[in-house]
matplotlib code that plots the C-alpha trace (Angstrom):
import matplotlib.pyplot as plt

x = [13.6, 10.5, 10.1, 6.7, 8.8, 11.5, 9.0, 7.1, 10.4, 11.4, 8.3, 8.8, 12.1, 10.2, 10.6, 7.0, 4.0, 1.7, 3.7, 3.3, 0.2, 2.1, 3.2, 7.6, 7.9, 7.8, 11.0, 11.7, 11.1, 14.2, 14.5, 14.3, 17.6, 18.4, 17.5, 13.8, 13.6, 14.3, 11.5, 13.2, 12.1, 14.6, 14.4, 12.6, 14.5, 14.7, 12.1, 13.9, 13.0, 14.0, 12.0, 9.1, 6.9, 9.4, 8.3, 7.1, 9.0, 8.1, 5.9, 7.8, 7.1, 5.3, 6.8, 7.7, 5.6, 6.9, 7.0, 5.4, 8.2, 11.1, 13.4, 15.8, 13.4, 13.3, 11.3, 13.8, 16.3, 16.7, 18.8, 18.3, 15.6, 15.6, 12.8, 13.2, 12.6, 12.5, 10.0, 6.5, 6.0, 8.5, 8.3, 8.0, 10.7, 11.3, 10.2, 6.6, 6.3, 7.5, 5.2, 2.2, 3.3, 3.9, 0.6, 0.8, 4.5, 2.7, 2.8, 6.5, 6.6, 6.2, 2.9, 1.0, -2.2, -5.1, -7.2, -10.5, -12.4, -9.9, -10.1, -9.9, -7.8, -4.2, -3.2, -5.1, -2.0, 0.8, 3.4, 3.8, 6.9, 6.6, 9.7, 11.0, 12.4, 14.7, 16.9, 14.6, 13.6, 15.1, 13.1, 9.9, 10.4, 7.9, 6.5, 7.1, 5.4, 6.7, 4.7, 6.1, 3.5, 1.0, -2.1, -3.3, -0.1, 3.6, 4.8, 3.2, 4.6, 2.9, 3.8, 2.3, 2.0, 2.1, 0.9, -2.2, -2.5, -3.2, -1.6, -0.4, 0.0, 1.3, 1.0, 2.4, 0.8, 2.2, 2.1, 3.8, 0.9, 0.9, -1.8, -1.5, -4.4, -4.7, -6.9, -7.0, -8.3, -12.2, -11.8, -9.2, -6.4, -7.7, -5.9, -8.5, -8.4, -9.6, -10.6, -7.1, -6.3, -4.0, -4.1, -4.4, -4.2, -7.2, -7.9, -9.3, -7.2, -9.3, -7.7, -9.1, -7.3, -6.4, -6.5, -7.1, -5.8, -9.3, -12.1, -14.2, -11.9, -11.2, -10.4, -10.4, -8.4, -9.0, -6.3, -8.3, -5.9, -8.2, -5.8, -1.9, -1.3, -4.2, -5.3, -7.7, -6.3, -10.1, -10.1, -13.3, -14.2, -16.4, -19.5, -22.1, -21.6, -20.4, -17.5, -18.5, -16.0, -14.2, -11.6, -10.4, -6.9, -6.6, -2.9, -1.9, 1.4, 4.5, 5.8, 5.5, 3.3, 4.3, 5.2, 2.6, 4.2, 5.7, 7.0, 10.0, 11.6, 14.8, 17.9, 15.8, 14.3, 15.5, 17.5, 16.1, 11.6, 11.7, 9.6, 11.0, 14.3, 14.9, 18.5, 21.4, 23.8, 27.4, 29.4, 32.8, 32.7, 29.0, 25.9, 22.4, 19.1, 17.0, 13.5, 13.7, 16.0, 15.2, 16.1, 19.3, 20.4, 19.8, 22.0, 24.8, 25.1, 25.0, 25.8, 27.2, 24.1, 21.3, 23.3, 23.5, 20.0, 18.8, 20.9, 19.7, 16.2, 17.1, 18.3, 14.8]
y = [-59.5, -58.3, -54.2, -54.7, -56.3, -53.6, -51.2, -53.0, -53.3, -49.4, -48.4, -50.8, -49.5, -45.7, -44.1, -44.4, -44.7, -47.7, -50.3, -49.8, -47.4, -44.6, -41.2, -40.4, -38.4, -34.6, -32.5, -31.8, -28.2, -26.3, -26.0, -22.3, -20.4, -19.4, -15.8, -16.7, -18.5, -15.5, -13.5, -11.7, -13.0, -15.2, -15.1, -17.3, -20.1, -19.0, -21.0, -23.4, -26.3, -28.6, -26.6, -24.9, -23.9, -22.4, -22.3, -18.6, -16.9, -17.5, -14.6, -12.2, -13.0, -10.5, -7.7, -8.3, -6.3, -4.4, -6.2, -4.2, -3.1, -3.3, -6.5, -7.9, -9.4, -8.4, -5.3, -4.1, -3.4, 0.5, 2.8, 6.2, 8.4, 6.6, 4.8, 1.2, -1.8, -1.7, -2.2, -1.2, -2.0, 0.6, 0.3, 3.2, 5.4, 6.3, 9.8, 8.6, 7.3, 10.6, 12.6, 10.6, 10.8, 14.5, 15.8, 12.9, 14.3, 16.7, 13.8, 14.1, 15.2, 14.0, 13.9, 13.6, 10.9, 10.3, 7.1, 8.8, 5.4, 5.1, 8.5, 8.3, 5.4, 5.5, 4.1, 6.3, 8.1, 7.3, 9.0, 8.8, 9.6, 9.7, 10.2, 9.2, 5.9, 5.8, 2.8, -0.1, -0.1, 2.8, 2.2, 2.9, 5.1, 5.4, 7.2, 5.4, 5.5, 4.3, 4.3, 2.0, 2.5, 2.3, 0.0, -1.1, -0.4, -0.1, 0.5, 1.6, 1.9, 4.0, 4.0, 4.1, 1.6, 3.3, 0.5, 0.0, 3.6, 2.9, 3.7, 0.5, 0.7, -2.2, -1.9, -4.1, -4.3, -5.0, -8.8, -8.6, -9.3, -7.6, -5.9, -4.9, -2.4, -0.7, 2.1, 5.7, 8.8, 9.0, 12.8, 14.2, 16.5, 20.0, 23.4, 25.3, 28.5, 28.2, 30.7, 31.4, 32.9, 30.2, 27.5, 24.0, 20.8, 18.5, 14.9, 11.4, 8.4, 5.1, 1.6, -1.7, -4.7, -7.0, -11.1, -10.8, -13.6, -14.2, -13.8, -12.0, -9.9, -7.2, -3.7, -0.5, 2.5, 6.3, 8.8, 11.9, 15.0, 17.7, 20.6, 21.3, 20.2, 17.6, 14.5, 11.7, 7.6, 6.2, 2.2, 0.2, -3.4, -5.5, -6.4, -7.9, -6.3, -2.7, -1.6, -0.1, 2.2, 1.0, 3.3, 6.9, 8.0, 11.8, 13.4, 16.6, 17.6, 18.5, 22.2, 24.8, 24.4, 23.1, 25.0, 24.2, 25.0, 21.9, 23.8, 26.2, 26.2, 27.8, 26.6, 25.0, 22.5, 18.8, 17.4, 14.2, 14.4, 18.1, 18.9, 21.7, 21.0, 21.2, 19.7, 20.9, 18.0, 18.7, 17.2, 18.6, 21.5, 22.6, 22.7, 21.0, 20.4, 17.3, 17.2, 14.1, 11.6, 9.2, 11.5, 12.2, 8.4, 8.2, 11.2, 9.9, 6.7, 8.2, 12.0, 12.2, 10.4, 12.5, 15.8, 15.0, 14.0, 17.0, 19.2, 17.6, 18.5, 22.1, 22.5, 21.2]
z = [-39.8, -41.6, -41.9, -39.8, -36.8, -36.8, -36.3, -33.4, -31.7, -32.2, -30.6, -27.3, -26.9, -25.9, -29.5, -30.1, -27.5, -27.5, -26.1, -22.1, -22.7, -20.8, -21.6, -21.2, -18.0, -18.2, -17.9, -14.2, -13.1, -12.4, -8.4, -7.3, -6.7, -3.3, -4.2, -5.2, -2.0, -0.1, -1.4, -4.6, -8.1, -9.3, -13.3, -15.2, -17.7, -21.0, -23.5, -25.5, -27.8, -24.9, -22.5, -24.4, -21.2, -19.0, -15.3, -14.3, -11.5, -7.7, -6.6, -3.8, -0.3, 1.7, 3.1, 6.8, 9.2, 12.2, 15.7, 18.2, 20.6, 18.3, 18.2, 16.3, 13.6, 10.0, 10.6, 12.7, 10.1, 9.7, 7.2, 8.9, 7.2, 3.6, 2.2, 2.5, -0.1, -3.5, -6.3, -6.4, -2.6, -1.2, 2.6, 5.2, 6.8, 10.6, 9.4, 8.4, 12.1, 13.4, 11.3, 12.9, 16.4, 16.5, 17.5, 20.4, 21.7, 23.7, 26.1, 26.7, 30.2, 33.8, 34.8, 38.4, 38.0, 40.2, 39.8, 39.7, 41.1, 43.7, 45.3, 49.0, 49.0, 49.8, 46.4, 44.3, 42.7, 40.4, 38.5, 34.8, 32.8, 28.9, 26.7, 23.2, 22.4, 19.4, 20.3, 20.8, 17.0, 15.0, 12.1, 14.3, 17.0, 19.8, 22.8, 26.1, 29.4, 32.8, 36.1, 38.8, 41.1, 38.0, 39.0, 35.5, 33.5, 34.5, 31.0, 27.7, 24.4, 21.7, 18.0, 14.4, 11.6, 8.6, 6.6, 8.2, 9.0, 12.6, 16.2, 18.3, 22.0, 23.9, 27.8, 30.7, 34.2, 37.7, 36.8, 33.6, 31.6, 28.3, 26.1, 22.6, 21.4, 18.0, 16.8, 15.7, 16.4, 17.2, 17.6, 15.6, 16.9, 17.0, 18.4, 20.3, 22.2, 26.0, 28.6, 29.5, 26.1, 25.1, 22.4, 23.4, 21.9, 22.1, 20.9, 21.5, 20.4, 20.9, 20.7, 21.4, 22.8, 20.1, 20.8, 24.6, 26.6, 28.1, 25.5, 28.6, 29.4, 26.2, 26.8, 25.3, 26.1, 25.1, 25.3, 25.8, 25.5, 27.1, 27.1, 26.7, 30.9, 31.3, 29.9, 30.8, 30.2, 30.3, 30.6, 29.2, 29.5, 26.9, 28.3, 25.9, 22.6, 23.9, 26.1, 29.5, 31.5, 34.4, 35.4, 34.4, 35.4, 35.3, 34.8, 35.6, 33.9, 36.5, 36.3, 33.9, 30.8, 27.5, 24.6, 22.1, 18.3, 16.7, 13.7, 14.8, 18.0, 16.6, 18.3, 20.8, 18.5, 19.5, 17.2, 17.1, 17.7, 16.2, 19.7, 22.1, 23.6, 27.1, 27.5, 26.0, 24.5, 22.8, 20.0, 18.6, 20.7, 19.4, 21.3, 20.3, 22.2, 22.7, 24.5, 26.9, 28.1, 25.5, 22.8, 25.0, 24.9, 21.3, 20.4, 22.9, 20.8, 17.5, 17.7, 14.0, 12.4, 14.2, 13.7, 9.9, 9.5, 11.4, 9.5, 5.8, 7.1, 7.6, 4.4, 2.7]

ax = plt.figure().add_subplot(projection="3d")
ax.plot(x, y, z, "-o")
ax.set_aspect("equal")
plt.show()
């Protein structure tokens, strides 16, 4: 065989391009590891003569968002007060949520409410009870309201979402229809001295319904704290391009006035919320204080945890 024929045979066997007009197949890209598919960064394969262009590691998956109302999803995992996550995007802590909700814990109590548009009818009044909920989602505490005879809301859950810097309110009506509202202060929290020579807390929290079930039935809620013992729940419905008021629920606190200071109640500090303790609880022969039945339930479930967390804060 001539040298010319030998070279042609080697080219057609795949050592040289040209016989079939196609390039040899590119090397297969390594499959991502199980860690990479879960959202963490898998190590990049090292460059080598057989793999000169190693594929880049997959980008981390977005951090899970907290589902309003708690639940057992990824966002419900909690590790007490420690900051969660790792890397550049550290997640928020339970203490971040508590700090934002602290001015609103003035709501924590029992209230007698009157629907002002319904005055004169037999169903004009309703009772509202606000307590803390630290159990549904330990990482994202909330203030929850129940009103069994409420005309518009029988339940409400108010919490805070640090990543967005907004408050979230989820409500349930007597027909079990849920609405989700998001917003922030239209008038910031202020402490003002009124005619009774006491310092009162005032603010307006304005929240707009997200993804209404009916396009023409979008609501807005304004929580208008007017003094320590009185607030208005103002309801609006969107008409055209603006929200128009259709109901105002005026709530008056039951019993004695509420102590306003949020910084130091001495031994009567709620071991969980930091508010004014009104209920005594005990563990291993020592007495502690909680501010409501919600905090009492959380304490009774994990007393050692709450005591350790409270004592750690006291040392700071």
